[in-house]
Residue frames relative to the residue before (quaternion, step in Angstrom):
aa qw qx qy qz dx dy dz
M 1.0000 0.0000 0.0000 0.0000 0.00 0.00 0.00
N 0.3507 -0.7539 0.5155 0.2073 3.59 -0.70 1.05
P 0.4989 -0.6632 0.4595 0.3164 3.58 -0.94 0.85
V 0.3965 -0.6927 0.5540 0.2368 3.56 -1.14 0.74
P 0.5238 -0.6394 0.4452 0.3443 3.62 -0.84 0.89
G 0.8001 0.2714 -0.2248 0.4854 3.53 -0.95 0.95
R 0.6748 0.4538 -0.2993 0.4991 3.58 1.28 -0.11
L 0.5992 -0.5555 0.4366 0.3765 3.54 -1.24 0.47
D 0.3795 -0.7200 0.5376 0.2205 3.55 -1.05 0.79
G 0.4168 -0.7546 0.4517 0.2299 3.57 -0.52 1.21
A 0.6401 0.5277 -0.3368 0.4454 3.60 0.95 -0.81
D 0.6492 0.5051 -0.3207 0.4696 3.58 1.00 -0.80
L 0.6470 0.5180 -0.3285 0.4529 3.59 0.97 -0.79
L 0.6592 0.4900 -0.3155 0.4752 3.60 0.95 -0.80
D 0.6105 0.5329 -0.3484 0.4712 3.59 1.05 -0.71
A 0.6636 0.4998 -0.3042 0.4662 3.58 0.93 -0.89
L 0.6413 0.5240 -0.3273 0.4549 3.59 1.03 -0.72
V 0.6343 0.5033 -0.3316 0.4841 3.60 0.99 -0.75
T 0.6342 0.5285 -0.3287 0.4588 3.58 0.98 -0.80
A 0.6578 0.5034 -0.3099 0.4667 3.58 0.97 -0.85
L 0.6452 0.5237 -0.3272 0.4498 3.58 0.93 -0.85
T 0.7476 0.4160 -0.2296 0.4639 3.56 0.75 -1.03
R 0.5225 0.6067 -0.4251 0.4222 3.59 1.24 -0.08
Y 0.7996 0.3134 -0.1346 0.4943 3.56 0.99 -0.87
V 0.7899 0.2498 -0.0992 0.5511 3.59 1.18 -0.49
I 0.3137 -0.6930 0.6098 0.2226 3.56 -1.12 0.71
L 0.1310 -0.7903 0.5965 0.0502 3.56 -0.47 1.22
P 0.6265 -0.6135 0.3215 0.3574 3.60 -1.00 0.75
T 0.8021 0.0044 0.0253 0.5967 3.60 1.05 -0.70
P 0.6149 -0.5177 0.4183 0.4229 3.61 -1.21 0.26
A 0.6101 0.5515 -0.3572 0.4428 3.61 1.07 -0.67
A 0.6364 0.5165 -0.3275 0.4701 3.59 1.04 -0.74
A 0.6366 0.5191 -0.3294 0.4656 3.60 0.99 -0.80
D 0.6510 0.5026 -0.3189 0.4711 3.59 0.96 -0.81
A 0.6518 0.5244 -0.3207 0.4442 3.59 0.93 -0.87
V 0.6633 0.4925 -0.3133 0.4684 3.59 0.90 -0.87
A 0.6401 0.5250 -0.3288 0.4544 3.60 0.95 -0.84
L 0.6771 0.4795 -0.2949 0.4739 3.59 0.91 -0.86
W 0.6217 0.5294 -0.3445 0.4632 3.59 1.05 -0.72
I 0.6423 0.5135 -0.3250 0.4671 3.59 0.92 -0.87
A 0.6599 0.5038 -0.3154 0.4596 3.58 0.86 -0.93
A 0.6534 0.5350 -0.3186 0.4304 3.59 0.95 -0.86
T 0.5774 0.5899 -0.3935 0.4047 3.63 1.08 -0.51
H 0.6507 0.5338 -0.3152 0.4385 3.58 1.14 -0.56
A 0.7405 0.3386 -0.2134 0.5399 3.60 1.25 -0.10
Q 0.1747 0.8459 -0.4946 0.0966 3.60 1.11 0.55
P 0.6226 0.5476 -0.3826 0.4077 3.68 0.91 -0.60
A 0.6464 0.5372 -0.3238 0.4345 3.62 1.20 -0.36
W 0.6875 0.5446 -0.2842 0.3872 3.60 1.12 -0.54
A 0.4098 -0.6769 0.5560 0.2545 3.52 -1.24 0.58
H 0.7718 0.1942 -0.1139 0.5947 3.58 1.22 -0.49
A 0.2752 -0.7525 0.5836 0.1320 3.55 -1.14 0.77
P 0.2110 -0.8234 0.5090 0.1360 3.61 0.13 1.21
R 0.3732 -0.6821 0.5811 0.2404 3.51 -1.16 0.72
L 0.2230 -0.7137 0.6409 0.1736 3.54 -1.28 0.46
V 0.1111 -0.7947 0.5958 0.0333 3.57 -0.51 1.20
I 0.0931 -0.7751 0.6249 0.0088 3.55 -0.72 1.17
R 0.0942 0.8322 -0.5350 0.1110 3.57 -0.16 1.24
A 0.0982 -0.7857 0.6105 0.0197 3.52 -1.22 0.64
P 0.5188 -0.6518 0.4455 0.3279 3.60 -1.11 0.53
E 0.7950 0.1156 -0.0316 0.5946 3.59 1.17 -0.58
K 0.6361 -0.4838 0.4167 0.4333 3.54 -1.32 0.00
R 0.8005 0.3261 -0.2330 0.4457 3.55 -1.40 0.21
C 0.4510 0.6664 -0.4721 0.3600 3.56 0.94 0.93
G 0.6305 -0.5937 0.3198 0.3842 3.59 1.23 0.23
K 0.4274 0.7291 -0.4652 0.2635 3.60 1.20 0.04
S 0.6671 0.4847 -0.3169 0.4686 3.60 0.95 -0.75
R 0.6297 0.5166 -0.3386 0.4712 3.59 1.04 -0.69
L 0.6230 0.5153 -0.3439 0.4775 3.59 1.00 -0.74
L 0.6433 0.5141 -0.3281 0.4629 3.58 0.97 -0.76
D 0.5928 0.5587 -0.3595 0.4552 3.61 1.12 -0.63
V 0.6892 0.4688 -0.2880 0.4715 3.58 0.88 -0.93
I 0.6206 0.5241 -0.3417 0.4726 3.59 1.06 -0.72
E 0.6289 0.5405 -0.3329 0.4489 3.58 0.95 -0.86
A 0.7055 0.4787 -0.2669 0.4493 3.58 0.98 -0.84
T 0.7776 0.3631 -0.1752 0.4825 3.60 1.12 -0.51
C 0.6151 0.5671 -0.3625 0.4106 3.63 1.17 -0.28
H 0.6248 -0.5264 0.4239 0.3909 3.54 -1.36 0.03
D 0.8708 -0.1293 0.0918 0.4654 3.56 -0.97 0.97
P 0.0395 -0.8486 0.5271 0.0236 3.64 0.54 1.10
F 0.0755 -0.7680 0.6358 0.0159 3.53 -1.05 0.90
I 0.1598 -0.8026 0.5712 0.0641 3.58 -0.29 1.27
T 0.2997 -0.8194 0.4715 0.1282 3.55 -0.63 1.18
V 0.3724 0.7272 -0.5068 0.2750 3.62 1.18 0.11
N 0.8584 0.0218 -0.0656 0.5084 3.56 -0.81 1.11
S 0.4650 0.6481 -0.4731 0.3741 3.61 1.18 0.39
S 0.4455 -0.6707 0.5125 0.2984 3.56 -0.99 0.74
S 0.6170 -0.5485 0.4040 0.3940 3.55 -1.18 0.53
A 0.6327 0.5421 -0.3375 0.4381 3.58 0.97 -0.80
A 0.6537 0.5118 -0.3176 0.4581 3.58 0.97 -0.85
V 0.6460 0.5141 -0.3229 0.4628 3.58 1.01 -0.81
Y 0.6591 0.5105 -0.3153 0.4534 3.58 0.85 -0.94
R 0.7058 0.4729 -0.2765 0.4492 3.57 0.84 -0.92
S 0.6293 0.5471 -0.3345 0.4391 3.61 1.22 -0.32
I 0.6298 0.5379 -0.3359 0.4486 3.60 1.23 -0.32
T 0.0240 -0.7921 0.6078 -0.0511 3.53 -0.74 1.17
E 0.7278 -0.3760 0.3088 0.4833 3.58 -1.25 -0.28
D 0.7168 0.2473 -0.1940 0.6224 3.58 1.26 -0.39
P 0.0919 -0.8897 0.4432 0.0595 3.57 0.55 1.22
P 0.5350 -0.5739 0.4969 0.3706 3.55 -1.29 0.30
T 0.4676 -0.6125 0.5369 0.3434 3.54 -1.35 0.00
M 0.2786 -0.7853 0.5329 0.1470 3.56 -0.54 1.16
L 0.0882 -0.7894 0.6075 0.0042 3.55 -0.92 0.99
V 0.0266 -0.8081 0.5870 -0.0419 3.56 -0.72 1.11
D 0.1010 -0.7605 0.6397 0.0469 3.57 -0.68 1.12
E 0.8040 0.1854 -0.1809 0.5352 3.56 -1.21 0.55
A 0.0146 0.8705 -0.4912 0.0284 3.56 0.81 1.06
D 0.5038 0.6413 -0.4432 0.3720 3.62 1.20 -0.15
T 0.5620 0.5847 -0.3994 0.4274 3.60 1.21 -0.28
I 0.7014 0.4105 -0.2636 0.5197 3.58 1.27 -0.28
F 0.8194 0.2681 -0.1043 0.4958 3.56 0.94 -0.91
G 0.6880 0.5232 -0.2864 0.4135 3.58 1.13 -0.50
P 0.8079 -0.2829 0.2007 0.4764 3.58 -1.27 -0.41
K 0.6987 0.4550 -0.2737 0.4794 3.60 1.16 -0.51
A 0.4502 0.7651 -0.3797 0.2602 3.55 1.30 0.19
E 0.3653 0.7506 -0.4967 0.2377 3.62 1.17 0.08
G 0.7975 0.3003 -0.2280 0.4710 3.54 -0.98 0.86
N 0.6618 0.5026 -0.3081 0.4632 3.61 1.25 -0.03
E 0.2317 0.8140 -0.5098 0.1544 3.58 1.18 0.46
D 0.6576 0.5190 -0.3238 0.4397 3.61 0.92 -0.86
L 0.6732 0.4898 -0.3012 0.4650 3.57 0.95 -0.86
R 0.6189 0.5221 -0.3432 0.4760 3.58 1.05 -0.70
G 0.6487 0.5246 -0.3129 0.4540 3.54 0.98 -0.84
L 0.6390 0.5202 -0.3251 0.4641 3.57 1.01 -0.78
L 0.6841 0.4862 -0.2956 0.4563 3.59 0.87 -0.93
N 0.6509 0.4988 -0.3205 0.4741 3.58 1.09 -0.62
A 0.7385 0.4366 -0.2365 0.4562 3.58 0.88 -0.94
G 0.6733 0.5796 -0.2931 0.3532 3.56 1.03 -0.79
H 0.4515 0.6893 -0.4564 0.3357 3.59 1.24 0.15
Q 0.7810 0.2704 -0.1285 0.5481 3.58 1.09 -0.67
R 0.5118 -0.6484 0.4690 0.3125 3.53 -1.01 0.82
N 0.8158 0.2524 -0.2044 0.4785 3.56 -1.25 0.55
R 0.5302 0.5476 -0.4620 0.4534 3.57 0.92 0.98
P 0.0308 0.8512 -0.5233 0.0266 3.61 0.61 1.10
A 0.4416 -0.6241 0.5632 0.3135 3.52 -1.33 0.35
K 0.2791 -0.7586 0.5678 0.1556 3.55 -1.05 0.79
R 0.0224 0.7914 -0.6083 0.0558 3.57 -0.84 1.01
Y 0.3417 -0.7255 0.5589 0.2111 3.55 -1.04 0.80
D 0.2203 -0.7639 0.5980 0.1017 3.55 -0.81 1.07
A 0.3187 -0.7831 0.5053 0.1728 3.58 -0.33 1.28
N 0.6132 0.5720 -0.3564 0.4121 3.60 1.10 -0.61
T 0.7737 0.3177 -0.1696 0.5213 3.58 0.98 -0.83
G 0.3854 -0.7334 0.4726 0.3005 3.57 1.26 -0.36
R 0.6065 0.5545 -0.3446 0.4538 3.57 1.20 0.50
V 0.4349 -0.6418 0.5611 0.2902 3.53 -1.34 0.41
E 0.2271 -0.7859 0.5655 0.1049 3.55 -0.79 1.06
S 0.2510 -0.7119 0.6301 0.1820 3.55 -1.22 0.59
I 0.0981 -0.8117 0.5757 0.0066 3.56 -0.54 1.22
P 0.4477 -0.7041 0.4728 0.2833 3.63 -0.68 1.02
T 0.1600 -0.7865 0.5901 0.0871 3.57 -1.14 0.70
F 0.5257 0.6832 -0.3936 0.3194 3.58 1.27 -0.38
A 0.3451 0.7060 -0.5599 0.2626 3.57 -0.64 1.16
M 0.4522 -0.6496 0.5312 0.3023 3.57 -1.07 0.71
A 0.0668 -0.8086 0.5842 -0.0208 3.56 -1.05 0.81
A 0.1672 -0.7433 0.6401 0.0991 3.53 -1.14 0.81
L 0.0686 -0.8070 0.5864 -0.0136 3.56 -0.82 1.05
A 0.1028 -0.7980 0.5933 0.0256 3.56 -0.79 1.06
G 0.2434 0.7725 -0.5591 0.1774 3.57 -0.93 0.86
I 0.5377 -0.5939 0.4894 0.3446 3.52 -1.36 0.09
G 0.8086 0.2068 -0.1805 0.5205 3.54 -0.80 1.04
A 0.7102 -0.4741 0.3311 0.4016 3.51 -1.36 0.08
M 0.3900 -0.6600 0.5888 0.2562 3.52 -1.29 0.54
P 0.6725 -0.4711 0.3524 0.4490 3.62 -1.21 0.17
D 0.6366 -0.5444 0.3884 0.3841 3.56 -1.19 0.57
T 0.6235 0.5616 -0.3466 0.4191 3.59 1.02 -0.73
I 0.6725 0.4369 -0.2863 0.5242 3.59 1.23 -0.43
E 0.7268 0.4594 -0.2724 0.4319 3.59 0.65 -1.08
D 0.6151 0.5503 -0.3582 0.4364 3.59 1.11 -0.54
R 0.7289 0.3568 -0.2088 0.5457 3.59 1.29 -0.29
A 0.6333 0.5861 -0.2776 0.4223 3.56 1.25 0.29
V 0.3819 -0.5857 0.6505 0.2967 3.44 -1.47 0.32
I 0.1465 -0.8291 0.5384 0.0362 3.59 -0.51 1.18
V 0.0668 -0.7775 0.6253 0.0026 3.54 -0.84 1.08
R 0.2001 -0.7918 0.5708 0.0842 3.56 -0.65 1.15
M 0.2197 -0.8037 0.5448 0.0949 3.54 -0.33 1.29
R 0.0766 -0.7741 0.6261 0.0536 3.56 -1.29 0.36
R 0.6059 -0.5625 0.4103 0.3848 3.55 -1.21 0.41
R 0.5835 -0.5774 0.4399 0.3642 3.51 -1.19 0.58
G 0.3440 -0.7350 0.5511 0.1942 3.53 -1.01 0.86
P 0.7027 -0.4222 0.3332 0.4657 3.61 -1.26 0.08
G 0.8072 0.2620 -0.2054 0.4874 3.55 -0.87 0.96
E 0.6074 0.5277 -0.3698 0.4646 3.60 1.24 -0.18
T 0.0119 0.8132 -0.5783 0.0643 3.57 -0.64 1.13
V 0.1029 -0.7652 0.6317 0.0697 3.54 -1.25 0.53
Q 0.5343 -0.5997 0.4805 0.3522 3.53 -1.28 0.31
P 0.4950 -0.6449 0.4748 0.3369 3.63 -0.88 0.80
F 0.3198 -0.7378 0.5660 0.1820 3.54 -1.08 0.83
R 0.0483 -0.7792 0.6249 -0.0081 3.54 -0.79 1.10
H 0.4735 -0.7281 0.4192 0.2647 3.52 -0.45 1.26
R 0.7168 0.4573 -0.2675 0.4533 3.59 0.73 -1.03
R 0.7069 0.4644 -0.2629 0.4643 3.56 1.00 -0.80
D 0.8074 0.3645 -0.1448 0.4408 3.56 0.77 -1.10
R 0.6023 0.6138 -0.3740 0.3473 3.60 1.03 -0.63
P 0.6198 0.5616 -0.3847 0.3904 3.69 0.85 -0.71
A 0.6668 0.4856 -0.3148 0.4695 3.62 0.91 -0.79
L 0.6519 0.5030 -0.3170 0.4707 3.56 1.05 -0.72
R 0.6354 0.5095 -0.3381 0.4716 3.59 1.04 -0.67
Q 0.6032 0.5333 -0.3641 0.4682 3.59 1.10 -0.55
L 0.6208 0.5207 -0.3329 0.4823 3.56 1.07 -0.73
A 0.6247 0.5289 -0.3300 0.4702 3.59 1.04 -0.77
D 0.6504 0.5084 -0.3181 0.4662 3.59 0.94 -0.84
D 0.6483 0.5136 -0.3202 0.4619 3.60 1.00 -0.80
L 0.6285 0.5244 -0.3347 0.4668 3.59 1.02 -0.78
A 0.6538 0.5075 -0.3102 0.4677 3.58 0.97 -0.85
D 0.6532 0.5136 -0.3188 0.4560 3.58 0.92 -0.88
W 0.6571 0.5171 -0.3069 0.4546 3.60 1.02 -0.79
L 0.7810 0.3877 -0.1914 0.4507 3.58 0.78 -1.05
R 0.6493 0.5794 -0.3394 0.3572 3.59 0.90 -0.89
V 0.6418 0.5399 -0.3413 0.4245 3.58 1.00 -0.67
D 0.7502 0.3799 -0.1940 0.5052 3.58 1.20 -0.50
L 0.2115 0.8139 -0.5209 0.1468 3.63 1.10 0.49
P 0.6549 0.4993 -0.3501 0.4463 3.67 0.85 -0.72
I 0.6348 0.5154 -0.3286 0.4727 3.60 1.04 -0.73
L 0.6647 0.5031 -0.3023 0.4622 3.57 0.91 -0.91
E 0.6512 0.5289 -0.3232 0.4379 3.59 0.97 -0.80
R 0.7071 0.4560 -0.2650 0.4710 3.60 1.04 -0.71
A 0.5175 0.6818 -0.4120 0.3123 3.60 1.18 -0.40
E 0.0345 -0.7672 0.6405 0.0018 3.55 -1.09 0.83
P 0.0682 -0.8598 0.5049 0.0340 3.58 0.40 1.20
P 0.5141 -0.5774 0.5070 0.3810 3.61 -1.16 0.42
M 0.1796 -0.8103 0.5555 0.0514 3.55 -0.81 1.07
P 0.4139 -0.7185 0.4995 0.2507 3.60 -1.03 0.73
V 0.7167 0.3210 -0.2288 0.5753 3.60 1.30 0.04
E 0.3625 -0.7451 0.5278 0.1864 3.55 -1.29 0.27
D 0.8157 0.3326 -0.1985 0.4297 3.50 -1.46 -0.03
R 0.8492 -0.1315 0.0733 0.5061 3.60 -1.00 -0.79
A 0.5956 0.5520 -0.3726 0.4491 3.61 1.06 -0.62
A 0.6434 0.5089 -0.3267 0.4694 3.60 0.99 -0.77
D 0.6236 0.5326 -0.3391 0.4609 3.60 0.98 -0.79
T 0.6827 0.5071 -0.2853 0.4419 3.56 0.91 -0.96
W 0.7742 0.3891 -0.1895 0.4619 3.57 0.81 -1.00
E 0.4866 0.7106 -0.4289 0.2725 3.60 1.15 -0.41
P 0.6543 0.4997 -0.3566 0.4416 3.69 0.79 -0.76
L 0.6523 0.5166 -0.3219 0.4517 3.59 1.00 -0.77
V 0.6641 0.4870 -0.3043 0.4788 3.58 0.99 -0.81
I 0.6098 0.5380 -0.3565 0.4600 3.60 1.03 -0.68
V 0.6408 0.5129 -0.3230 0.4711 3.59 0.96 -0.85
A 0.6619 0.5077 -0.3104 0.4559 3.60 0.91 -0.89
D 0.6622 0.4905 -0.3115 0.4731 3.60 0.92 -0.86
H 0.6339 0.5289 -0.3251 0.4612 3.57 1.05 -0.74
A 0.6588 0.5010 -0.3076 0.4695 3.59 1.09 -0.68
G 0.2584 -0.7927 0.5118 0.2073 3.57 1.01 -0.78
G 0.6133 0.5515 -0.4141 0.3850 3.55 -1.23 -0.46
H 0.7865 -0.2750 0.2173 0.5085 3.56 -0.92 -0.92
W 0.5079 0.7160 -0.3947 0.2712 3.59 1.22 -0.22
P 0.5980 0.5457 -0.4060 0.4241 3.68 0.91 -0.52
D 0.6776 0.4700 -0.2940 0.4833 3.60 0.94 -0.83
R 0.6609 0.5089 -0.3175 0.4510 3.59 0.92 -0.84
A 0.6350 0.5332 -0.3361 0.4466 3.58 0.99 -0.78
R 0.6996 0.4622 -0.2859 0.4639 3.59 0.82 -0.92
H 0.5950 0.5310 -0.3631 0.4818 3.58 1.14 -0.55
A 0.6449 0.5103 -0.3200 0.4705 3.60 0.98 -0.79
V 0.6144 0.5483 -0.3481 0.4480 3.58 0.99 -0.80
L 0.7110 0.4603 -0.2672 0.4596 3.57 0.74 -1.05
T 0.6599 0.5190 -0.3148 0.4429 3.59 0.96 -0.85
L 0.7492 0.4121 -0.2396 0.4599 3.58 0.72 -1.02
T 0.6352 0.4980 -0.3571 0.4702 3.62 1.03 -0.55
A 0.6115 0.5274 -0.3536 0.4721 3.60 1.10 -0.60
E 0.6411 0.5113 -0.3239 0.4719 3.59 1.00 -0.80
A 0.6556 0.5104 -0.3142 0.4593 3.58 0.95 -0.86
S 0.6457 0.5215 -0.3199 0.4569 3.57 1.01 -0.80
D 0.6394 0.5281 -0.3245 0.4550 3.58 1.03 -0.81
G 0.7500 0.4122 -0.2194 0.4684 3.57 1.06 -0.71
D 0.3925 0.7414 -0.4733 0.2688 3.58 1.25 0.02
Q 0.2733 -0.7306 0.6027 0.1678 3.55 -1.08 0.79
M 0.3627 -0.7418 0.5214 0.2149 3.57 -0.66 1.10
S 0.4816 -0.5960 0.5438 0.3423 3.52 -1.24 0.49
P 0.6493 -0.5166 0.3604 0.4262 3.64 -1.14 0.42
R 0.6451 0.5238 -0.3367 0.4428 3.61 0.96 -0.77
L 0.6860 0.4724 -0.2938 0.4690 3.57 0.90 -0.93
R 0.6131 0.5314 -0.3489 0.4691 3.60 1.06 -0.71
L 0.6531 0.5068 -0.3163 0.4654 3.58 0.96 -0.84
L 0.6435 0.5242 -0.3280 0.4512 3.58 0.90 -0.89
T 0.6749 0.4873 -0.2895 0.4724 3.58 0.94 -0.89
D 0.6770 0.4863 -0.2977 0.4653 3.59 0.93 -0.84
C 0.5914 0.5541 -0.3723 0.4522 3.60 1.12 -0.54
R 0.6113 0.5481 -0.3514 0.4499 3.57 1.04 -0.70
T 0.6554 0.4883 -0.3034 0.4898 3.57 1.01 -0.83
A 0.6658 0.5253 -0.3053 0.4331 3.58 0.92 -0.91
F 0.6447 0.5288 -0.3320 0.4411 3.59 1.01 -0.72
G 0.1702 -0.7803 0.5798 0.1614 3.59 0.98 -0.75
H 0.7311 -0.3568 0.2838 0.5076 3.59 -0.69 -1.09
D 0.3969 0.6892 -0.5012 0.3410 3.60 1.21 0.38
N 0.2983 -0.7659 0.5334 0.1997 3.57 -1.00 0.70
A 0.7724 0.0711 -0.1285 0.6179 3.59 1.27 0.27
L 0.0711 -0.7866 0.6126 0.0318 3.55 -1.17 0.64
P 0.4773 -0.6048 0.5395 0.3395 3.58 -1.12 0.61
T 0.6114 -0.5631 0.4000 0.3861 3.57 -1.07 0.66
A 0.6494 0.5287 -0.3260 0.4387 3.59 0.92 -0.85
T 0.6641 0.4921 -0.3087 0.4707 3.60 0.99 -0.78
L 0.6321 0.5248 -0.3343 0.4618 3.58 0.97 -0.81
L 0.6588 0.4969 -0.3095 0.4726 3.60 0.92 -0.86
E 0.6416 0.5320 -0.3276 0.4449 3.58 0.96 -0.84
R 0.6817 0.4789 -0.2919 0.4698 3.58 0.93 -0.86
L 0.6302 0.5322 -0.3362 0.4544 3.58 1.00 -0.76
K 0.7160 0.4544 -0.2557 0.4642 3.58 0.88 -0.93
A 0.5997 0.5958 -0.3592 0.3955 3.60 1.19 -0.43
D 0.5830 0.5699 -0.3805 0.4364 3.60 1.20 -0.35
P 0.3439 -0.7832 0.4730 0.2114 3.63 -0.39 1.16
E 0.6937 0.4583 -0.2836 0.4778 3.62 1.17 -0.40
A 0.5918 0.5522 -0.3688 0.4570 3.59 1.29 -0.01
P 0.5199 -0.6822 0.4254 0.2886 3.62 -1.13 0.56
W 0.5005 0.7391 -0.3908 0.2246 3.59 1.22 -0.29
A 0.6044 0.5640 -0.3720 0.4221 3.63 1.07 -0.54
T 0.7674 0.2904 -0.1578 0.5495 3.59 1.16 -0.57
Y 0.3971 0.7186 -0.4784 0.3115 3.59 1.22 0.40
G 0.7845 0.0402 -0.0809 0.6135 3.56 0.07 1.32
H 0.7453 -0.4264 0.2697 0.4359 3.57 -1.31 0.10
A 0.7976 0.2408 -0.1145 0.5411 3.59 0.98 -0.81
G 0.6160 -0.5130 0.3566 0.4798 3.57 1.20 0.28
L 0.7257 -0.4105 0.3082 0.4580 3.55 -1.30 -0.02
T 0.2002 -0.7871 0.5767 0.0887 3.58 -0.82 1.02
A 0.6705 -0.4877 0.3731 0.4164 3.55 -1.30 0.29
M 0.6540 0.5203 -0.3193 0.4468 3.56 0.98 -0.83
R 0.6850 0.4711 -0.2871 0.4757 3.58 0.92 -0.90
L 0.5922 0.5585 -0.3530 0.4613 3.57 1.08 -0.71
G 0.6743 0.5007 -0.2904 0.4584 3.55 0.89 -0.94
A 0.6575 0.5177 -0.3130 0.4492 3.58 0.97 -0.84
L 0.6708 0.4971 -0.2997 0.4616 3.59 0.96 -0.85
L 0.7048 0.4627 -0.2736 0.4630 3.58 0.90 -0.89
R 0.5700 0.6180 -0.3853 0.3803 3.59 1.13 -0.55
E 0.5647 0.5983 -0.3849 0.4183 3.59 1.18 -0.50
Y 0.7091 0.3909 -0.2437 0.5339 3.60 1.22 -0.49
D 0.4945 -0.6722 0.4052 0.3734 3.59 1.29 0.29
I 0.4529 0.6302 -0.4767 0.4129 3.55 1.04 0.89
R 0.0166 0.8191 -0.5697 0.0651 3.59 -0.66 1.10
S 0.4728 -0.6514 0.5119 0.3000 3.53 -1.17 0.61
G 0.0459 -0.7928 0.6066 0.0383 3.53 -1.29 0.29
N 0.6001 -0.5271 0.4423 0.4079 3.54 -1.32 0.03
I 0.0115 -0.8104 0.5827 -0.0606 3.55 -0.65 1.17
R 0.3234 -0.7279 0.5681 0.2069 3.59 -1.02 0.81
F 0.1278 -0.7904 0.5987 0.0216 3.56 -0.48 1.28
P 0.6928 -0.4570 0.3309 0.4491 3.63 -1.22 0.23
G 0.7321 0.4183 -0.2400 0.4811 3.59 1.05 -0.69
G 0.7443 -0.3372 0.2194 0.5330 3.58 1.25 0.01
Q 0.6523 -0.5247 0.3860 0.3876 3.52 -1.35 0.09
A 0.1233 0.7769 -0.6104 0.0926 3.58 -1.08 0.80
K 0.5422 -0.5567 0.5010 0.3809 3.52 -1.32 0.31
G 0.2110 0.7884 -0.5554 0.1597 3.58 -0.96 0.85
Y 0.4686 -0.6600 0.5235 0.2658 3.51 -1.39 -0.17
L 0.3437 -0.7168 0.5734 0.1981 3.53 -1.14 0.77
R 0.5288 -0.6380 0.4654 0.3110 3.54 -0.96 0.90
A 0.6239 0.5726 -0.3416 0.4077 3.59 0.98 -0.85
D 0.6417 0.5392 -0.3296 0.4346 3.60 1.09 -0.62
F 0.6570 0.5081 -0.3031 0.4671 3.59 1.25 -0.37
L 0.5425 0.6985 -0.3947 0.2491 3.57 1.08 -0.70
D 0.6547 0.5133 -0.3277 0.4477 3.59 0.91 -0.86
A 0.6803 0.4813 -0.2942 0.4680 3.61 0.89 -0.91
W 0.6270 0.5271 -0.3439 0.4592 3.60 0.98 -0.77
G 0.6801 0.5004 -0.2908 0.4499 3.56 0.96 -0.84
R 0.7141 0.4641 -0.2570 0.4567 3.57 1.07 -0.74
Y 0.8272 0.3063 -0.1060 0.4590 3.58 0.88 -0.93
C 0.7315 0.4412 -0.2389 0.4617 3.61 1.06 -0.61
I 0.5578 -0.5558 0.4875 0.3772 3.53 -1.25 0.51
P 0.5244 -0.6683 0.4075 0.3352 3.63 -0.77 0.93
D 0.5095 -0.6077 0.5198 0.3178 3.51 -1.22 0.64
S 0.5893 -0.5807 0.4229 0.3696 3.56 -1.23 0.44
A 0.7589 0.2732 -0.1664 0.5672 3.58 1.16 -0.53
P 0.5895 -0.5762 0.4162 0.3837 3.61 -1.10 0.60
D 0.4897 -0.6655 0.4853 0.2857 3.54 -1.14 0.74
K 0.0162 0.8033 -0.5932 0.0503 3.59 -0.66 1.10
L 0.4215 -0.7001 0.5220 0.2443 3.52 -0.99 0.85
A 0.4371 -0.6506 0.5502 0.2880 3.53 -1.14 0.68
P 0.6559 -0.4877 0.3657 0.4452 3.59 -1.18 0.31
A 0.5374 -0.6545 0.4278 0.3160 3.56 -0.95 0.88
T 0.0248 0.7941 -0.6055 0.0455 3.56 -0.84 1.04
V 0.7097 0.3922 -0.2421 0.5328 3.59 1.28 0.09
T 0.2062 -0.7593 0.6033 0.1303 3.54 -1.27 0.39
P 0.3410 -0.7312 0.5451 0.2280 3.61 -0.68 1.03
L 0.2526 -0.7524 0.5923 0.1386 3.55 -1.05 0.82
P 0.6755 -0.4593 0.3426 0.4641 3.63 -1.16 0.22
L 0.4971 -0.6749 0.4621 0.2895 3.55 -0.93 0.96
T 0.1003 -0.7947 0.5961 0.0551 3.54 -1.03 0.83
G 0.8035 -0.0449 0.0304 0.5928 3.57 1.24 0.02
E 0.3461 -0.7209 0.5649 0.2033 3.54 -1.37 0.12
G 0.7505 0.4535 -0.2876 0.3851 3.49 -1.44 0.10
G 0.6030 0.5710 -0.3745 0.4124 3.64 1.19 0.09
């Protein structure tokens, strides 16, 4: 997009924002710096978005720069609202059609072991990713049910992973401690914040005049589904800026979503489904006892210690039943036994598991399923 004479140049503003970020914080990659800059810029145009992406700033240990990054975000984002020690009622009442940007440091106070009493705030952060998901509250004074807006962009900093309900809707930046030779300029609130707030004002002046254009934008996205919903506001901002930013934004999308995918924690059911695929190998049926034996033999899998005696036939059946996979009586070469057919797994493997490197092929048939007489064995 070519700059209009007399107007602020969006590409220059985003460049200046990346420079400001990297002056005070060591970010893990240039793609992460671009993503954070675009997220900050997007906060200034929240009325245009259908989704309010979260920014998760996580680190494995203390002193990785996450709080300092939050300081710079606070100085450059739209209408920062820091939720430390804020009551849930105060947070809810602060969200309007032009919402503030919610900032949460030490997010374990909301999601971790110390999270008691923060159910309302957790609910807001979960629901507020999508527009038109209000919280409902009964007002005893008026005798009416109120609809309270929840839609607002939020940045959350903490140690370790956030809940899936947050990270699945988030741009995730994994911070790390500074290495030898990595230096940053000290951040002094009184000295440095005024210049950063001026940058925030410039970002608002650039984007606010074009809210109708931004709202109508439907950019081509390099990802799909919920990832596309999350990243779309950032890509719209990049396309609106023009210059090198459309390419940089899409590179950031692919880089950070790939990192997030690598770090995903499987649910126990999905882990079991994936491990069953490995356990089957090229067999087209297995006795339940053999399947359990193979699952428990993997030293890196949780099944040998899943419960007091490890994974049992009954628990195996209960977990697999969620995928409509059931055991049955099968005639094996050595005799009849309860077991599982490989064919019954194929649909679930195709829908839920990362594809195997080789196509799935059935071994020659050596078993005969018998009429089912029960489940879970």
